[in-house]
PAKEVEX-916871 format. One record per atom (N, C-alpha, C): residue number from 1; x, y, z; residue in one letter. Coordinates in steps of 0.2 Angstrom, whole numbers, plus 5000, padded with zeros to 4 digits. Atoms other than C-alpha are relative to their C-alpha. Layout:
REM residues N
+-----+------+------+------+---------+
| num |    x |    y |    z | residuo |
+-----+------+------+------+---------+
| NUM |    X |    Y |    Z |       a |
...
+-----+------+------+------+---------+
This chain:
REM residues 139
+-----+------+------+------+---------+
| num |    x |    y |    z | residuo |
+-----+------+------+------+---------+
|   1 | 5000 | 4998 | 4993 |       x |
|   1 | 4935 | 4967 | 4931 |       x |
|   1 | 4996 | 5007 | 5001 |       x |
|   2 | 5004 | 4994 | 4999 |       x |
|   2 | 4924 | 4980 | 4938 |       x |
|   2 | 5005 | 5005 | 5004 |       x |
|   3 | 4996 | 4995 | 4997 |       x |
|   3 | 4933 | 4996 | 4943 |       x |
|   3 | 4996 | 5004 | 5005 |       x |
|   4 | 5004 | 4997 | 4995 |       x |
|   4 | 4928 | 5003 | 4959 |       x |
|   4 | 5002 | 5008 | 5001 |       x |
|   5 | 4999 | 4993 | 5000 |       x |
|   5 | 4927 | 5022 | 4961 |       x |
|   5 | 4998 | 5002 | 5007 |       x |
|   6 | 5002 | 4997 | 4993 |       x |
|   6 | 4927 | 5033 | 4977 |       x |
|   6 | 4994 | 5005 | 4999 |       x |
|   7 | 5006 | 4995 | 5001 |       x |
|   7 | 4910 | 5041 | 4978 |       x |
|   7 | 4999 | 5003 | 5007 |       x |
|   8 | 5001 | 4996 | 4995 |       x |
|   8 | 4906 | 5055 | 4990 |       x |
|   8 | 4992 | 5001 | 5001 |       x |
|   9 | 5007 | 4999 | 4999 |       x |
|   9 | 4888 | 5052 | 4996 |       x |
|   9 | 4998 | 5006 | 5005 |       x |
|  10 | 5002 | 4994 | 4996 |       x |
|  10 | 4878 | 5065 | 5006 |       x |
|  10 | 5002 | 4999 | 5007 |       x |
|  11 | 4998 | 5001 | 4993 |       x |
|  11 | 4882 | 5057 | 5023 |       x |
|  11 | 5007 | 5001 | 5001 |       x |
|  12 | 4992 | 4999 | 4999 |       x |
|  12 | 4901 | 5057 | 5020 |       x |
|  12 | 5001 | 5007 | 4999 |       x |
|  13 | 4999 | 4993 | 5000 |       x |
|  13 | 4900 | 5075 | 5014 |       x |
|  13 | 4998 | 5004 | 5006 |       x |
|  14 | 5002 | 4996 | 4994 |       x |
|  14 | 4891 | 5081 | 5029 |       x |
|  14 | 5005 | 4998 | 5006 |       x |
|  15 | 4994 | 5001 | 4995 |       x |
|  15 | 4904 | 5072 | 5040 |       x |
|  15 | 5006 | 5004 | 4999 |       x |
|  16 | 4994 | 4996 | 5002 |       x |
|  16 | 4918 | 5080 | 5031 |       x |
|  16 | 4999 | 5008 | 5002 |       x |
|  17 | 5002 | 4993 | 4998 |       x |
|  17 | 4909 | 5097 | 5033 |       x |
|  17 | 5000 | 5001 | 5008 |       x |
|  18 | 5000 | 4999 | 4992 |       x |
|  18 | 4907 | 5094 | 5052 |       x |
|  18 | 5007 | 4999 | 5002 |       x |
|  19 | 4994 | 5001 | 4998 |       x |
|  19 | 4924 | 5088 | 5054 |       x |
|  19 | 5004 | 5007 | 4999 |       x |
|  20 | 4996 | 4993 | 5001 |       x |
|  20 | 4931 | 5104 | 5046 |       x |
|  20 | 4997 | 5005 | 5004 |       x |
|  21 | 5003 | 4995 | 4996 |       x |
|  21 | 4919 | 5115 | 5055 |       x |
|  21 | 5002 | 5000 | 5008 |       x |
|  22 | 5000 | 5001 | 4993 |       x |
|  22 | 4921 | 5108 | 5072 |       x |
|  22 | 5008 | 4999 | 5003 |       x |
|  23 | 4994 | 5002 | 4998 |       x |
|  23 | 4939 | 5102 | 5072 |       x |
|  23 | 5006 | 5002 | 4996 |       x |
|  24 | 4995 | 4998 | 5004 |       x |
|  24 | 4950 | 5106 | 5058 |       x |
|  24 | 5001 | 5007 | 4998 |       x |
|  25 | 5000 | 4993 | 5001 |       x |
|  25 | 4946 | 5124 | 5055 |       x |
|  25 | 5005 | 5004 | 5005 |       x |
|  26 | 4996 | 4997 | 4995 |       x |
|  26 | 4955 | 5129 | 5071 |       x |
|  26 | 5008 | 4999 | 4998 |       x |
|  27 | 4993 | 5002 | 5002 |       x |
|  27 | 4972 | 5122 | 5063 |       x |
|  27 | 5001 | 5002 | 4993 |       x |
|  28 | 5000 | 4998 | 5007 |       x |
|  28 | 4970 | 5131 | 5047 |       x |
|  28 | 5007 | 5002 | 4998 |       x |
|  29 | 4994 | 4998 | 5002 |       x |
|  29 | 4987 | 5139 | 5047 |       x |
|  29 | 5005 | 4994 | 4999 |       x |
|  30 | 4996 | 5005 | 5000 |       x |
|  30 | 4996 | 5123 | 5050 |       x |
|  30 | 4998 | 4995 | 4994 |       x |
|  31 | 5002 | 5004 | 5005 |       x |
|  31 | 4986 | 5114 | 5037 |       x |
|  31 | 5002 | 5003 | 4993 |       x |
|  32 | 4998 | 4996 | 5006 |       x |
|  32 | 4990 | 5128 | 5024 |       x |
|  32 | 5008 | 4999 | 5000 |       x |
|  33 | 4992 | 5001 | 5000 |       x |
|  33 | 5009 | 5126 | 5029 |       x |
|  33 | 5001 | 4993 | 4998 |       x |
|  34 | 4999 | 5007 | 5003 |       x |
|  34 | 5008 | 5107 | 5026 |       x |
|  34 | 4999 | 5000 | 4993 |       x |
|  35 | 5002 | 5000 | 5007 |       x |
|  35 | 5000 | 5110 | 5009 |       x |
|  35 | 5005 | 5004 | 4996 |       x |
|  36 | 4995 | 4996 | 5004 |       x |
|  36 | 5013 | 5123 | 5004 |       x |
|  36 | 5007 | 4996 | 5000 |       x |
|  37 | 4994 | 5004 | 5000 |       x |
|  37 | 5027 | 5111 | 5010 |       x |
|  37 | 4999 | 4994 | 4995 |       x |
|  38 | 5001 | 5006 | 5005 |       x |
|  38 | 5019 | 5097 | 4999 |       x |
|  38 | 5001 | 5003 | 4993 |       x |
|  39 | 4999 | 4997 | 5007 |       x |
|  39 | 5019 | 5109 | 4984 |       x |
|  39 | 5008 | 5001 | 4999 |       x |
|  40 | 4992 | 4999 | 5001 |       x |
|  40 | 5038 | 5113 | 4987 |       x |
|  40 | 5003 | 4993 | 4999 |       x |
|  41 | 4997 | 5006 | 5001 |       x |
|  41 | 5042 | 5095 | 4989 |       x |
|  41 | 4999 | 4997 | 4992 |       x |
|  42 | 5002 | 5002 | 5007 |       x |
|  42 | 5033 | 5091 | 4972 |       x |
|  42 | 5004 | 5004 | 4995 |       x |
|  43 | 4995 | 4996 | 5005 |       x |
|  43 | 5043 | 5106 | 4964 |       x |
|  43 | 5007 | 4998 | 5000 |       x |
|  44 | 4994 | 5002 | 5000 |       x |
|  44 | 5059 | 5100 | 4970 |       x |
|  44 | 5001 | 4993 | 4997 |       x |
|  45 | 5000 | 5007 | 5003 |       x |
|  45 | 5055 | 5082 | 4964 |       x |
|  45 | 5000 | 5001 | 4993 |       x |
|  46 | 5000 | 4999 | 5007 |       x |
|  46 | 5051 | 5089 | 4947 |       x |
|  46 | 5006 | 5003 | 4997 |       x |
|  47 | 4993 | 4997 | 5002 |       x |
|  47 | 5068 | 5098 | 4946 |       x |
|  47 | 5005 | 4995 | 4998 |       x |
|  48 | 4995 | 5005 | 5001 |       x |
|  48 | 5077 | 5082 | 4946 |       x |
|  48 | 5001 | 4998 | 4992 |       x |
|  49 | 4999 | 5001 | 5008 |       x |
|  49 | 5074 | 5077 | 4927 |       x |
|  49 | 5003 | 5006 | 4997 |       x |
|  50 | 4998 | 4994 | 5004 |       x |
|  50 | 5077 | 5095 | 4922 |       x |
|  50 | 5008 | 5001 | 5001 |       x |
|  51 | 4993 | 4999 | 4998 |       x |
|  51 | 5094 | 5095 | 4931 |       x |
|  51 | 5004 | 4994 | 4997 |       x |
|  52 | 4996 | 5006 | 5003 |       x |
|  52 | 5099 | 5078 | 4924 |       x |
|  52 | 5000 | 5002 | 4992 |       x |
|  53 | 5000 | 4998 | 5007 |       x |
|  53 | 5094 | 5084 | 4906 |       x |
|  53 | 5005 | 5005 | 4999 |       x |
|  54 | 4995 | 4994 | 5001 |       x |
|  54 | 5104 | 5100 | 4908 |       x |
|  54 | 5007 | 4997 | 5001 |       x |
|  55 | 4993 | 5003 | 4999 |       x |
|  55 | 5119 | 5089 | 4915 |       x |
|  55 | 5002 | 4997 | 4994 |       x |
|  56 | 4999 | 5004 | 5007 |       x |
|  56 | 5118 | 5078 | 4899 |       x |
|  56 | 5002 | 5005 | 4995 |       x |
|  57 | 4998 | 4994 | 5005 |       x |
|  57 | 5118 | 5094 | 4888 |       x |
|  57 | 5007 | 5003 | 5001 |       x |
|  58 | 4993 | 4997 | 4998 |       x |
|  58 | 5133 | 5101 | 4897 |       x |
|  58 | 5005 | 4996 | 4999 |       x |
|  59 | 4995 | 5005 | 5001 |       x |
|  59 | 5142 | 5085 | 4896 |       x |
|  59 | 5002 | 4999 | 4993 |       x |
|  60 | 4999 | 5001 | 5007 |       x |
|  60 | 5139 | 5083 | 4878 |       x |
|  60 | 5004 | 5006 | 4996 |       x |
|  61 | 4996 | 4994 | 5002 |       x |
|  61 | 5145 | 5101 | 4875 |       x |
|  61 | 5007 | 5001 | 5002 |       x |
|  62 | 4994 | 4999 | 4996 |       x |
|  62 | 5160 | 5098 | 4886 |       x |
|  62 | 5001 | 5007 | 5003 |       x |
|  63 | 5001 | 4994 | 4997 |       x |
|  63 | 5155 | 5113 | 4895 |       x |
|  63 | 5004 | 4999 | 5007 |       x |
|  64 | 4997 | 5001 | 4993 |       x |
|  64 | 5166 | 5116 | 4911 |       x |
|  64 | 4995 | 5001 | 5006 |       x |
|  65 | 5005 | 4999 | 4994 |       x |
|  65 | 5151 | 5121 | 4921 |       x |
|  65 | 4996 | 4993 | 5002 |       x |
|  66 | 5003 | 5006 | 4999 |       x |
|  66 | 5146 | 5103 | 4920 |       x |
|  66 | 5001 | 4997 | 5007 |       x |
|  67 | 4997 | 5002 | 4994 |       x |
|  67 | 5156 | 5100 | 4936 |       x |
|  67 | 4996 | 5003 | 5006 |       x |
|  68 | 5004 | 4997 | 4995 |       x |
|  68 | 5144 | 5111 | 4946 |       x |
|  68 | 4993 | 4996 | 5001 |       x |
|  69 | 5006 | 5003 | 5000 |       x |
|  69 | 5129 | 5100 | 4942 |       x |
|  69 | 4999 | 4995 | 5005 |       x |
|  70 | 5001 | 5005 | 4994 |       x |
|  70 | 5132 | 5086 | 4954 |       x |
|  70 | 4999 | 5003 | 5007 |       x |
|  71 | 5000 | 4996 | 4994 |       x |
|  71 | 5134 | 5099 | 4968 |       x |
|  71 | 4992 | 5002 | 5000 |       x |
|  72 | 5007 | 4997 | 5001 |       x |
|  72 | 5117 | 5107 | 4962 |       x |
|  72 | 4995 | 4994 | 5002 |       x |
|  73 | 5004 | 5005 | 4999 |       x |
|  73 | 5109 | 5090 | 4962 |       x |
|  73 | 5000 | 4998 | 5007 |       x |
|  74 | 4999 | 5001 | 4993 |       x |
|  74 | 5115 | 5086 | 4979 |       x |
|  74 | 4996 | 5005 | 5005 |       x |
|  75 | 5004 | 4995 | 4996 |       x |
|  75 | 5108 | 5102 | 4986 |       x |
|  75 | 4993 | 5000 | 4999 |       x |
|  76 | 5008 | 5001 | 5001 |       x |
|  76 | 5091 | 5100 | 4978 |       x |
|  76 | 4998 | 4993 | 5004 |       x |
|  77 | 5002 | 5006 | 4997 |       x |
|  77 | 5091 | 5082 | 4985 |       x |
|  77 | 4999 | 5001 | 5008 |       x |
|  78 | 5000 | 4999 | 4993 |       x |
|  78 | 5095 | 5088 | 5003 |       x |
|  78 | 4994 | 5005 | 5002 |       x |
|  79 | 5006 | 4995 | 4999 |       x |
|  79 | 5082 | 5103 | 5002 |       x |
|  79 | 4994 | 4996 | 5000 |       x |
|  80 | 5006 | 5004 | 5001 |       x |
|  80 | 5069 | 5091 | 4995 |       x |
|  80 | 4999 | 4995 | 5006 |       x |
|  81 | 5000 | 5004 | 4994 |       x |
|  81 | 5073 | 5079 | 5010 |       x |
|  81 | 4998 | 5004 | 5006 |       x |
|  82 | 5001 | 4995 | 4994 |       x |
|  82 | 5072 | 5093 | 5023 |       x |
|  82 | 4992 | 5002 | 4999 |       x |
|  83 | 5007 | 4998 | 5001 |       x |
|  83 | 5055 | 5099 | 5015 |       x |
|  83 | 4996 | 4994 | 5002 |       x |
|  84 | 5004 | 5005 | 4999 |       x |
|  84 | 5048 | 5082 | 5016 |       x |
|  84 | 5000 | 4998 | 5007 |       x |
|  85 | 5000 | 5002 | 4993 |       x |
|  85 | 5053 | 5079 | 5034 |       x |
|  85 | 4996 | 5005 | 5004 |       x |
|  86 | 5004 | 4995 | 4996 |       x |
|  86 | 5046 | 5096 | 5040 |       x |
|  86 | 4992 | 4999 | 4998 |       x |
|  87 | 5007 | 5001 | 5002 |       x |
|  87 | 5030 | 5093 | 5030 |       x |
|  87 | 4997 | 4994 | 5004 |       x |
|  88 | 5002 | 5005 | 4996 |       x |
|  88 | 5028 | 5076 | 5038 |       x |
|  88 | 4999 | 5001 | 5007 |       x |
|  89 | 5001 | 4998 | 4993 |       x |
|  89 | 5030 | 5083 | 5055 |       x |
|  89 | 4994 | 5004 | 5001 |       x |
|  90 | 5006 | 4995 | 4999 |       x |
|  90 | 5018 | 5097 | 5053 |       x |
|  90 | 4993 | 4997 | 4999 |       x |
|  91 | 5007 | 5004 | 5001 |       x |
|  91 | 5004 | 5086 | 5045 |       x |
|  91 | 4999 | 4995 | 5005 |       x |
|  92 | 5002 | 5005 | 4995 |       x |
|  92 | 5006 | 5072 | 5058 |       x |
|  92 | 4999 | 5004 | 5007 |       x |
|  93 | 5002 | 4996 | 4994 |       x |
|  93 | 5006 | 5085 | 5072 |       x |
|  93 | 4993 | 5003 | 5000 |       x |
|  94 | 5007 | 4997 | 5001 |       x |
|  94 | 4990 | 5093 | 5066 |       x |
|  94 | 4995 | 4994 | 5001 |       x |
|  95 | 5005 | 5006 | 4999 |       x |
|  95 | 4982 | 5076 | 5064 |       x |
|  95 | 5000 | 4997 | 5007 |       x |
|  96 | 5000 | 5003 | 4993 |       x |
|  96 | 4987 | 5070 | 5081 |       x |
|  96 | 4997 | 5005 | 5005 |       x |
|  97 | 5003 | 4995 | 4996 |       x |
|  97 | 4981 | 5086 | 5089 |       x |
|  97 | 4992 | 5000 | 4999 |       x |
|  98 | 5007 | 5001 | 5002 |       x |
|  98 | 4964 | 5084 | 5080 |       x |
|  98 | 4997 | 4994 | 5003 |       x |
|  99 | 5002 | 5006 | 4997 |       x |
|  99 | 4963 | 5066 | 5086 |       x |
|  99 | 4999 | 5001 | 5007 |       x |
| 100 | 5000 | 4999 | 4993 |       x |
| 100 | 4967 | 5071 | 5103 |       x |
| 100 | 4993 | 5004 | 5002 |       x |
| 101 | 5006 | 4996 | 4999 |       x |
| 101 | 4953 | 5084 | 5103 |       x |
| 101 | 4994 | 4996 | 4999 |       x |
| 102 | 5006 | 5004 | 5001 |       x |
| 102 | 4940 | 5072 | 5096 |       x |
| 102 | 4999 | 4995 | 5005 |       x |
| 103 | 5001 | 5005 | 4994 |       x |
| 103 | 4944 | 5058 | 5109 |       x |
| 103 | 4998 | 5003 | 5006 |       x |
| 104 | 5002 | 4996 | 4994 |       x |
| 104 | 4943 | 5071 | 5123 |       x |
| 104 | 4992 | 5001 | 5000 |       x |
| 105 | 5007 | 4999 | 5001 |       x |
| 105 | 4926 | 5076 | 5116 |       x |
| 105 | 4996 | 4994 | 5001 |       x |
| 106 | 5004 | 5006 | 4999 |       x |
| 106 | 4920 | 5058 | 5115 |       x |
| 106 | 5000 | 4998 | 5007 |       x |
| 107 | 5000 | 5002 | 4993 |       x |
| 107 | 4926 | 5054 | 5132 |       x |
| 107 | 4995 | 5005 | 5005 |       x |
| 108 | 5005 | 4995 | 4996 |       x |
| 108 | 4916 | 5070 | 5139 |       x |
| 108 | 4993 | 4998 | 4998 |       x |
| 109 | 5007 | 5002 | 5002 |       x |
| 109 | 4901 | 5064 | 5129 |       x |
| 109 | 4998 | 4993 | 5004 |       x |
| 110 | 5001 | 5007 | 4996 |       x |
| 110 | 4903 | 5046 | 5137 |       x |
| 110 | 4999 | 5001 | 5007 |       x |
| 111 | 5001 | 4999 | 4993 |       x |
| 111 | 4904 | 5053 | 5154 |       x |
| 111 | 4993 | 5004 | 5002 |       x |
| 112 | 5007 | 4997 | 4999 |       x |
| 112 | 4888 | 5063 | 5152 |       x |
| 112 | 4994 | 4995 | 4998 |       x |
| 113 | 5005 | 5004 | 5003 |       x |
| 113 | 4879 | 5048 | 5145 |       x |
| 113 | 4997 | 4996 | 5007 |       x |
| 114 | 5004 | 5004 | 4995 |       x |
| 114 | 4866 | 5038 | 5156 |       x |
| 114 | 5002 | 4993 | 5000 |       x |
| 115 | 4998 | 5008 | 4999 |       x |
| 115 | 4868 | 5020 | 5162 |       x |
| 115 | 4997 | 4996 | 4995 |       x |
| 116 | 5002 | 5005 | 5005 |       x |
| 116 | 4856 | 5012 | 5150 |       x |
| 116 | 5004 | 5000 | 4993 |       x |
| 117 | 4996 | 5000 | 5007 |       x |
| 117 | 4867 | 5018 | 5135 |       x |
| 117 | 5006 | 4996 | 5001 |       x |
| 118 | 4994 | 5004 | 4999 |       x |
| 118 | 4882 | 5010 | 5143 |       x |
| 118 | 4998 | 4992 | 5000 |       x |
| 119 | 5002 | 5006 | 5001 |       x |
| 119 | 4872 | 4994 | 5144 |       x |
| 119 | 4998 | 4997 | 4993 |       x |
| 120 | 5002 | 5002 | 5007 |       x |
| 120 | 4867 | 4994 | 5126 |       x |
| 120 | 5006 | 4999 | 4996 |       x |
| 121 | 4994 | 5000 | 5004 |       x |
| 121 | 4885 | 4995 | 5120 |       x |
| 121 | 5005 | 4996 | 5004 |       x |
| 122 | 4995 | 5004 | 4996 |       x |
| 122 | 4899 | 4982 | 5124 |       x |
| 122 | 5006 | 5005 | 5001 |       x |
| 123 | 4994 | 4997 | 4998 |       x |
| 123 | 4915 | 4988 | 5131 |       x |
| 123 | 5005 | 5000 | 4994 |       x |
| 124 | 4996 | 5001 | 5006 |       x |
| 124 | 4924 | 4982 | 5115 |       x |
| 124 | 4998 | 5005 | 4995 |       x |
| 125 | 5002 | 4995 | 5005 |       x |
| 125 | 4913 | 4993 | 5104 |       x |
| 125 | 5002 | 5007 | 5002 |       x |
| 126 | 4998 | 4994 | 4997 |       x |
| 126 | 4917 | 5008 | 5115 |       x |
| 126 | 5008 | 5001 | 4998 |       x |
| 127 | 4993 | 5000 | 5001 |       x |
| 127 | 4936 | 5004 | 5114 |       x |
| 127 | 5001 | 5001 | 4992 |       x |
| 128 | 5000 | 5000 | 5007 |       x |
| 128 | 4934 | 5002 | 5095 |       x |
| 128 | 4999 | 5007 | 4998 |       x |
| 129 | 5002 | 4994 | 5001 |       x |
| 129 | 4926 | 5019 | 5094 |       x |
| 129 | 5006 | 5005 | 5001 |       x |
| 130 | 4994 | 4995 | 4997 |       x |
| 130 | 4940 | 5028 | 5104 |       x |
| 130 | 5006 | 4999 | 4996 |       x |
| 131 | 4994 | 5001 | 5003 |       x |
| 131 | 4954 | 5020 | 5094 |       x |
| 131 | 4999 | 4999 | 4993 |       x |
| 132 | 5000 | 5001 | 5007 |       x |
| 132 | 4950 | 5013 | 5077 |       x |
| 132 | 4996 | 5005 | 4996 |       x |
| 133 | 5004 | 4996 | 5004 |       x |
| 133 | 4936 | 5024 | 5071 |       x |
| 133 | 5004 | 5007 | 4999 |       x |
| 134 | 4997 | 4994 | 5000 |       x |
| 134 | 4946 | 5040 | 5076 |       x |
| 134 | 5006 | 5000 | 4995 |       x |
| 135 | 4994 | 5001 | 5004 |       x |
| 135 | 4962 | 5033 | 5067 |       x |
| 135 | 4998 | 4999 | 4993 |       x |
| 136 | 5002 | 5000 | 5006 |       x |
| 136 | 4952 | 5029 | 5052 |       x |
| 136 | 4998 | 5007 | 4997 |       x |
| 137 | 5001 | 4993 | 5002 |       x |
| 137 | 4946 | 5047 | 5051 |       x |
| 137 | 5007 | 5004 | 4998 |       x |
| 138 | 4993 | 4997 | 5001 |       x |
| 138 | 4965 | 5052 | 5052 |       x |
| 138 | 5002 | 4998 | 4993 |       x |
| 139 | 4998 | 5003 | 5006 |       x |
| 139 | 4969 | 5041 | 5038 |       x |
| 139 | 4997 | 5003 | 4994 |       x |
+-----+------+------+------+---------+
């Protein structure tokens, strides 16, 4: 089987640069917050094996501190879930705001277009541009 790889050609790269310059750069603080929350989520996820390993060690040693480990594991799980929830809200909020701005700009461009350009394109194509194409950019 041939393994497909994701390649970034020059037109894709220029589109990414344009999206960043025109739309995403205004939301830099929220994008950074989402990235930091993603790193925190990864860190809390990585602590689970360490906590379980420490629990097993304490249990083997019959250390009385073992009984605190389930509480610690539950706290880490709750904080991890909260971080994941907030990260999802922040990243989706930014994505939806950017999509909203792009669709408004597209609509403004559409309103400034001349009649022959409307006749050259079907209404289905226009609907697809406003919904599917913008959502593909989000994904």
